[in-house]
C-alpha positions as CSV (number, residue, x, y, z in Angstrom):
1,M,95.2,-85.3,-17.4
2,F,95.1,-81.5,-16.0
3,K,94.1,-78.3,-17.6
4,K,94.0,-75.8,-15.2
5,I,96.2,-75.8,-11.9
6,L,96.2,-73.7,-9.1
7,V,99.1,-72.5,-7.7
8,P,98.6,-70.7,-4.8
9,T,101.7,-68.0,-3.0
10,D,102.5,-66.7,0.0
11,G,106.3,-64.9,-2.2
12,S,108.1,-67.5,0.0
13,A,111.1,-69.0,-1.1
14,L,109.1,-72.6,-1.3
15,S,106.0,-70.8,-2.9
16,H,108.7,-69.4,-5.9
17,K,110.1,-73.5,-6.0
18,A,106.7,-74.8,-5.8
19,I,106.0,-72.4,-9.0
20,A,108.6,-73.5,-10.8
21,G,107.3,-76.7,-10.5
22,A,103.5,-76.4,-11.5
23,I,105.2,-74.2,-14.8
24,E,107.5,-76.7,-15.4
25,L,103.9,-79.6,-14.8
26,A,101.7,-77.8,-16.7
27,S,104.6,-76.7,-20.0
28,A,104.4,-80.8,-20.1
29,L,100.9,-80.8,-20.0
30,G,99.9,-78.1,-22.3
31,A,97.9,-77.0,-18.9
32,G,97.2,-73.0,-17.4
33,I,97.9,-72.1,-14.5
34,V,96.2,-69.8,-12.5
35,G,98.2,-67.2,-10.1
36,Y,96.3,-66.9,-6.5
37,C,97.0,-64.8,-3.6
38,G,95.1,-64.2,-0.6
39,A,95.0,-61.2,1.6
40,E,93.3,-62.4,4.7
41,D,91.0,-60.1,6.7
42,Y,92.0,-57.2,8.8
43,P,94.0,-58.6,12.2
44,L,92.9,-56.9,15.6
45,S,96.9,-57.7,17.2
46,F,96.2,-57.1,21.0
47,A,99.7,-58.8,21.2
48,E,101.6,-56.0,19.4
49,Y,99.0,-53.7,20.6
50,T,98.4,-52.0,17.3
51,L,95.7,-51.1,15.6
52,V,95.8,-50.0,11.9
53,D,93.1,-48.1,9.9
54,P,91.1,-51.6,8.2
55,E,91.3,-50.0,4.7
56,Q,94.4,-49.2,4.5
57,F,95.5,-53.0,6.0
58,R,93.2,-54.2,2.8
59,R,95.1,-51.9,0.7
60,Q,97.8,-52.6,1.8
61,A,97.9,-56.6,1.6
62,L,96.0,-56.6,-1.8
63,A,99.2,-54.5,-3.3
64,G,101.6,-57.6,-1.0
65,A,99.3,-60.0,-2.8
66,E,99.6,-58.9,-6.9
67,R,103.6,-57.7,-6.2
68,H,103.6,-62.2,-5.5
69,L,101.6,-62.4,-7.7
70,R,103.6,-61.2,-10.6
71,H,106.7,-63.6,-10.6
72,I,104.1,-66.2,-11.5
73,A,102.7,-63.8,-14.5
74,D,106.6,-63.3,-15.1
75,A,107.5,-67.3,-14.9
76,A,104.5,-68.5,-17.0
77,A,105.0,-66.1,-19.7
78,A,108.4,-66.8,-20.0
79,A,108.2,-70.4,-20.0
80,G,104.5,-69.7,-22.7
81,V,102.4,-71.4,-20.9
82,S,98.9,-69.3,-20.2
83,C,98.1,-67.4,-16.7
84,R,95.7,-65.9,-15.6
85,T,96.2,-64.5,-11.6
86,V,94.6,-63.7,-9.2
87,A,94.3,-61.4,-5.6
88,A,91.2,-61.6,-3.4
89,E,90.5,-61.2,0.2
90,C,89.6,-64.2,2.4
91,D,88.8,-65.3,5.7
92,T,91.8,-67.8,6.0
93,V,94.4,-68.4,3.3
94,W,93.1,-72.3,3.4
95,S,89.4,-71.4,2.5
96,G,90.8,-68.9,-0.7
97,I,92.8,-71.2,-2.0
98,I,89.9,-74.3,-1.9
99,D,87.4,-71.4,-3.2
100,T,89.8,-69.5,-5.9
101,A,90.4,-73.1,-7.4
102,T,86.5,-74.2,-7.2
103,S,85.8,-70.7,-9.3
104,Q,87.7,-70.8,-11.4
105,G,87.3,-74.6,-12.6
106,C,90.7,-75.7,-11.3
107,D,91.7,-79.7,-11.5
108,L,94.2,-79.3,-9.2
109,I,96.1,-77.4,-6.6
110,F,99.6,-77.4,-7.2
111,M,101.6,-76.0,-3.6
112,A,104.1,-76.0,-1.6
113,S,104.3,-77.5,2.1
114,H,106.1,-75.0,4.8
115,G,106.6,-78.4,6.8
116,R,105.9,-76.9,10.3
117,R,106.6,-79.7,13.4
118,G,106.1,-79.5,16.8
119,L,104.9,-76.6,18.4
120,S,104.3,-74.6,15.9
121,A,102.6,-76.9,13.9
122,A,99.9,-78.1,16.6
123,L,99.2,-74.4,17.0
124,L,99.3,-72.5,14.0
125,G,98.6,-75.5,12.0
126,S,99.2,-76.2,8.1
127,E,97.4,-74.1,5.6
128,T,98.2,-76.8,2.8
129,Q,97.1,-79.7,5.7
130,K,93.6,-77.4,5.7
131,V,93.8,-77.4,2.3
132,L,94.4,-81.4,1.5
133,T,91.9,-81.5,4.7
134,H,88.7,-80.3,3.0
135,S,90.0,-79.8,-0.7
136,K,87.5,-81.8,-3.2
137,I,89.9,-81.1,-5.8
138,P,93.4,-83.0,-6.6
139,V,96.5,-81.3,-4.3
140,L,100.0,-82.2,-5.2
141,V,102.2,-80.9,-2.6
142,Y,105.5,-80.0,-3.7
143,R,108.8,-79.9,-1.5
């Protein structure tokens, strides 16, 4: 059914749970996975009055993404599932997920839901909800 599954991560415990589920599904289906972690563009934070050199921010964000992706690669290798990882800069996390799934030829996006509720959800939105809204590729939300 599915042959290449995109698994985005932000390094959280909920993402780790989704990674385990995606690897289990991929193993059962004989599919491979593509691990993805997006590094958002440099934010200018007026609230904290903190300015970091944009190039330093970029390097640190990509290094953090690579650390998160090592978890996916190691877990997939332990399960005997083929895995490729992609760390990339993106305008927004949700668009980076969709762009990567498309460019990598994925036929499923398997992602966690962070389950924000109330004002937090209204103000911040949900990356999962945005992917569900905009993706033409099937999305499986794992809880």
